[in-house]
N, C-alpha and C positions, 0 to 999 in steps of 0.2 A: 928325454932327446928326440926330435921332432927329423922326420926324415925327407928330407928334399929330392925333388924331380924336377928333370927339363924337359923342356919342349924341343921336339925335334920335328921339321918337316915330315908330312904323311907321307908313306912310304907305303908300298902294298906287295903283302906277302899273303902265300899261303897255308891256314890252318887246319889240322885233319879233326873235325865237331862230327861227333857221333856217326864217326864211320865214314863220312861224306868230307870232302876238299872243299873248303869256301878261302874266298876272298876275303884280306881283310885289310883295313887301314891302320895303323898305327899312331896313335895321335896323342901318346905321350908314355916315355920312358922313364924308369927309377932308378937308383945307381945299382942294384941289389940284381936286375939283370930283367924284373917283372916290365913288362908293356898294358899299355891299354888299349883295345883296339876297337873298332867298328867293321860290324860282320856286314859285307859288301852287298847291298841289297834288302838288308832285315833293317827292322825299327830299334832305334839306338836304345830299347828298354836291353837288350839283348847284349850291349858294350860291354866288357870286362876285362879285367887285369888277368893273362897269363902269363908262364915264362916266356923270358926271349927266345930260349933252346927249341921253343915248338914250331917258329916261323922256320917257314921253307922257301927259297925266292921260286915267284912267277916263272914257268917256266914261255916260250914265246908264243905258242898258240893264245893261253891264258893272257899273256897282255895283247893279244891283236884283239880278242872276243870283247877287250875292255875298250880296245882304240874304237872299236867298231861301233860302240855303244853309243848312241848320240847321246851328246853332254847337256843338262837343261840349258834354257837361258837366262841369264842372268833378269832379273826381275827390273822392275822402273824403281822402285824403292832401294833395289842395292846398286844402281847406278847412280842415282840423283847425288849430287854434292850434301854433304853433312849439314851445310850453311843454307840449305834450304830447306830441309826436314823439321817436323814439328819435332818437340819433346818424344812423342807418341813412338811415331815412326822413328826417331834416332834408337831409343830401347828394340824397337822391334826389330830393325836392321842387324845391331849386336847381341840378339838371343840367341842364336848359332853357336856367335863365339862362346859365349858368355856359358852356354849351358851343355856343351861338348860332353863334359867331362860328371858323371853323379860326385856330388861333395860328400855322400855318404854311402858305407858299402850296402849296411843292414839297419832296420829301425826295431828297436825293441819295446812292441807293445802289449803290454799285460803279457799273458803266459807265451805271446808270439817273439819270435826273430825272425824279421821279416826282410827277405832281401829287397831292396829299394829298385824303383824302375828309370828315375832319372831325377833329375837336381833339383834342389828344392832352396829358396834364399833364406836359409835359418842365419839369423844375424847370428853375427861370432860374439861368444861370451868372455867376457875379460879376463880369463886365464887365458882362453885362445889366443886372444888378442898380445897377450905378452909373448906367449909360444912363438906368435910369426914373427915378432920381432928378432928371432934366433934363426931366421930363413936365411939365406945366401942372399944378399944386397941388403940387408942390414933392418927393414920397417917391413911392416904391412900393406905400407906402399906399394911394394913394389907389385903386387898383385891386380894394382887398379890397372881398371880395361881402360886402350889406349880413347879418348875421344870422350869417356865417360866421370862425368864429375860427380862427386860425392862429400858430402862435409865432414858425414864421418861413419868409422867401419859399423857401428851399432844405428845408424840413422833408420828410422820406420816410415819413411816419406816413400819417395820417388821410387818404382821396381827398381830401377838400376841401383839407386842406393844401395838395397838388398841384393842382388843382384851381385855385386862386386863385393860386395862385403863377404860375402860367400863363397869368393873365389878361394882363399887364403886354406878353407877347411879341403879343398883337394889335395894340399901338400902335405894330411896328415899319414900319422904311419895308420897301420892295418887296424891296431887297437882306438885307436881316435876314431875312427870311420865308422863308429857306432852311435846312432843317434839313441836316447832315451825317451820315450814319448808316454804320460800318462793314459790310459784308457780310459779315465774316466772324463776328465779335464783337456786335455790334450795339451797339457802343458809341456814343454820338452826341457830336457838337461843333457849337457856331454857326459855328466857322469853316471855310474851306476849307483853309486853310494847314494847321490843328491837323489836320486829316482825312488832309492828304495825308501828312502825318508820320506818323500812326499806321499808315497803312495798308503803309508803308514796313516796321512793322517789325509787325505782326498776323503771325504764322505760325500759327494757327488757319485747320486743315485742312478738319473737319468739324467738326458740332455734338458738345457734349459727349453722354454717355448711350451705350445701347447700340443694334445694329439691330437692328431689328424685323420688318423687312421689305426683300426685296434682289430688284430681277429687272432683271436689265442693270445697265444706267446708275444708274437708279431707286431712289435708298433710303429708309425715313423712319428715323428716330430717335426713340428715348424719352429723353427726358430729363425728371431729375424736379425738381421745383419747389423741394425741401428740399435738396437736394445741389447743386445747379448755380443759387443763386438769382440772384446777380448777371445772369448770362447769360438765365434766364426774365424778371426783372425789365426788363429790356433790349429784349427779345424784345415781354414784352407789351405794352409803349410804342410800341415801332414797329407795333404791329400795329393797335393804338387810332387810328392814324393811319388807318384803313381800315375801322373795327370800329365802330359807333353803340352802345356797351352802355351801361347807365344807370350802371352804378355799376362803379369799375376799382381792385380793389386789388391792395397789393404785395405782400401773404403767401402766397405762392406754393406753400407748404409742403404744400398740400393738393391740388397739382394735378400733374395729366403732363402734360408736353407732346410731341406727335408732329409729328417735322419732317420734311418732305420734301425730298430735297434731289436734284442731278442733276450726276451725276461726271462731271467729266473729266480728263485726265492729272495735272494738278496738286491739284486741291483740287474740294470738294461745294461745290456752290453751291443755294442754298436756295430753293427754291420757295414755301413756301408750308404753313403749320402748322396743327395745332389743340389745343385743350386738353382734359381733362376732368380732374372731380373722379376723386381716387382710390377717396374712398367716398360713393358717392352712394344716399341711402335712395331717389331717387325711379328708380334702375339711369338714369341720360340719362349718356348715351354719349360725348358732347360737349357742350362748354360754348360754345365758339365758333369759328372758322374761318376761314380768312381765305387764298386764292391771291392772291399779289402781284401786282398790273394788270398788269407785262409779260406774267406767265405765264398769266392766263388767257383760258376760251373753248379747253384744249388736252388736257381731260380729266382736269387733277390734281386737282379740289376733287371730282370722282365717286372717282376713286384714292382719299380722304383719306376719304371719305364709307362706303364699302365697306368701308375698313379699320377704322373705327368699330364697323360692326357685325360684322363679324369679330371682334374683341375679344369685345363681348358673345356672340357667340354660343361661344363658345373658354370663355368663363365659365359659360356655362350660366342666360345672361340674356335677357332680348327689351330689349333698347333702344330708346331715342327721343333725338333733340338737346332740349335743354334750351329751354325757353320764355322769352320768346316768339321769335319767326322775323324775318328781316329782313326785306324783300323778296327781294332777293337769295336769302335762305339758304332761304323758302319753294320759293323757285322750282326752288334743285337739291334738293331733300329731294323733292319732287313728284316731278318727275326720277327719282332712286332709286327711288323705292316704286313709281308704274308701272312701271320698269322690270327692278324686282324679281318683281314679280305678274306682268308678258308673259311674261320668261322663265318662271316658273314655270308658268301657263296653257300655253306651248306644249310643254311637257316632259307636262303632265300629260292634255292631250286630244291626245295624239300616236300611233297605234298604234304605229309604228314611230320611231326617234330620229333627229333632223335629219339626220345623214350617213348613215343607212342607208335609202337609198330603196328597196331590195329585199330580200330575204332568200330564201335556199334553202336547203330539207330534204331528207333521204331516208329510210324508211321509216315516217315520221311528221308528222303536221301541228306547224306551231311552236307554240312557247308565245309566246304576245303581250303577258301579264301584267306581264313584268318588263322591267326595264331591258336590251337584248344589247350582247354587247359589240360593236365597232364593226369591220370585219372590216381584215383586214393591208394592207399596203400594201410597193410595191415602193419600191426607190429615185426612182424616175422620176417617180412620182406624188407621193412627200410632196416633190420640189424645187419643185413646180407651188402647194405649196400657199399659203395666203397670210401673211404674215406677223403674227406677233403686234402687240400694243400697244407695246413695247419693244426690236421688231426682229427678236426670234428667231423662230423656225418653233415654232407651240405641239404642244405632246405630244398624240396621237393621241386620249386617251382624255380631251380638255382641257373637254371639251363637255358632262364627268360628274363633273366635280369639282367643280362648285357647290354651295355648300352647302343649295342649296335639292334636291334630288336626290330622286328617289322611292324613299325607305327603305321601311319593311315596312307604316308604318303608313299612309302616303299611297298606296301599292301598293294597300293591302286597300280604299281606297276606288275602284280602277276596277273597271269593269266592260265587258267587251270581249265586243258582237253583233257575231257574226257571220252573216251574213245570204246566203243562198244564191243566185246568179243564175239565168236561162234557161238560158245557158250551161252549166253544169255550175261558174262559177266564184263566187264570195263575194265579199262587202263585207263590210270589219270596220269597227266606229266604236269609239268611247272614251265611256263615258257615268260620268261622276262625283256622286256626291250626298255632297256636305259641307257646315259650315255655316261663316261668314266666320270664329270662332275658331279651325278647323280650319286655314284658310288662312292666316290670319295666325300661327298657330304655325307653320305647314311653311313659311314664309316670312322666320320670324323677326320679324315688325314687329307692332306695338302692333297690336290690331286697331283703335283710332281712328285711325291712320295708316293701318290699309290700306282701309279704310271709306272716309276719306277720298280716296286715291287712286282706290280705284275708282268711286267717284262722279264726282268733276273727270273722269275720259278718258271717262263716258259708259258704263260695264258694269253701273249699278245701273239703269238706265232702262227694262228688260226685267222686267217683275215679272207673275209669275200665282200669284192665291191667297196672295202674301208669298211666293214662291220667286222665285228671279232667276236668270233662263237667258244662260248664257252659253257660245256656238260658239268653235270654233275657228276662221271666217272673222269673226266680230269682235274677236276675241282680235287677229288680224292686220291689219285696218283699224286698229285704236287702235295696232299696233305700226308700223304704215307714217304713222299721223298724229302720232303724239309721237317718230319716227324713234330707237327702241328699239334701242341699239348693244350688241356682245360689252361681259363685265364687265371693266372696265380691271385691276381686282385678280384676281391668280391664287392662291387659299390656299395653293398647293404651295411658295411662294415665302415666306410667311409665318413667321418664324421665332423666335415665340412659344412659350415652352415652359409 
């Protein structure tokens, strides 16, 4: 028996969550008293069903604060008549209405049962289509969105067709709100029995495509959306459960997918992926990125971001991610931009390389203007060194294999000032004069991205006559505050030709 729901006018209440009162908007109600709420001021991935009894009326002071908050101004797209819109604009306008509520509460993916974040337009199965005819109103067509035309509920064409088709699933009971996805091929099923039968037969051991990066057990695969269309479509549908994008198109021909896996003795397990357009006139090096929730906060997202910039660098381009960025995306990219700049400044403003605290020369003064090779090591000292990101011991010269190295152009900006001391010794200081454009070019960042990162970490605050002064002490302060770490990516393991 399918459980029905009813939609009511949005109303505001207070809910106690994690010991604090939160304003919520009711998006939907169920006959059993459950309500689907959106937490005011928070991303909709936190929307959830809660007992209606937990709702408390909003007091007058809260109402006043809400009235005092300026409302967003309607965009030109929202106020434009439907008759003047293109098909794509029409889909975007209805996006919020269509995707206001998740159509699956959880997804069963391999050994994990993961809570979904957003709506994903999985087409209805035959059994779901039959169940939907039993809903109040008589047929599945009652879930049709006003003004959105679709030929069939299982259409694999326009975005709006798929979105409209998936609406019926929001009326299903809790046990039917679980999606079953194969963690090898990403085939999706509505029933656990069908999923169990499939995983016994699925013999895929790794993603299709070619290896473009391998360091230890971690591998990045490049998959062409035109060659492996079904795999990429299923991958996009699964990723949409955790990415809130305005539109989702199933024409994957123009996209490349880069899939990060972790290998064991049996097969490669997908950790996350990102996609990019094959030809981007804006030089975007990433369209969307997702690390699966069980593997987040382990550095995998940073590895993929660093790899996307390495792809751009090898193509002779200065890339940037596609806008707009989500809140999590902006946080991740700001971390990357700041870390890239800090690592660059550390090298630029150091008289000696980081792993060369002392130098010795005979017969003449040492040359401090270039990068000095690190000293040789014996076997005992090599064993005591820290392990790399994937467990292997880094190469002795790994500190200097970064693409942000001191090439001839950057080295020319450095002036080493050596001042004699009263005791006969000397103190050396590095002085650098450069423009923001030169810094951005040296770090392979867009000028606007570099400026934003420098401003966010406070390095643009000290100015004199329009000149920004950055000292090594300021750099180290930011590095400590931002917990800047080594690069996750080792360019020596990139397999791009």
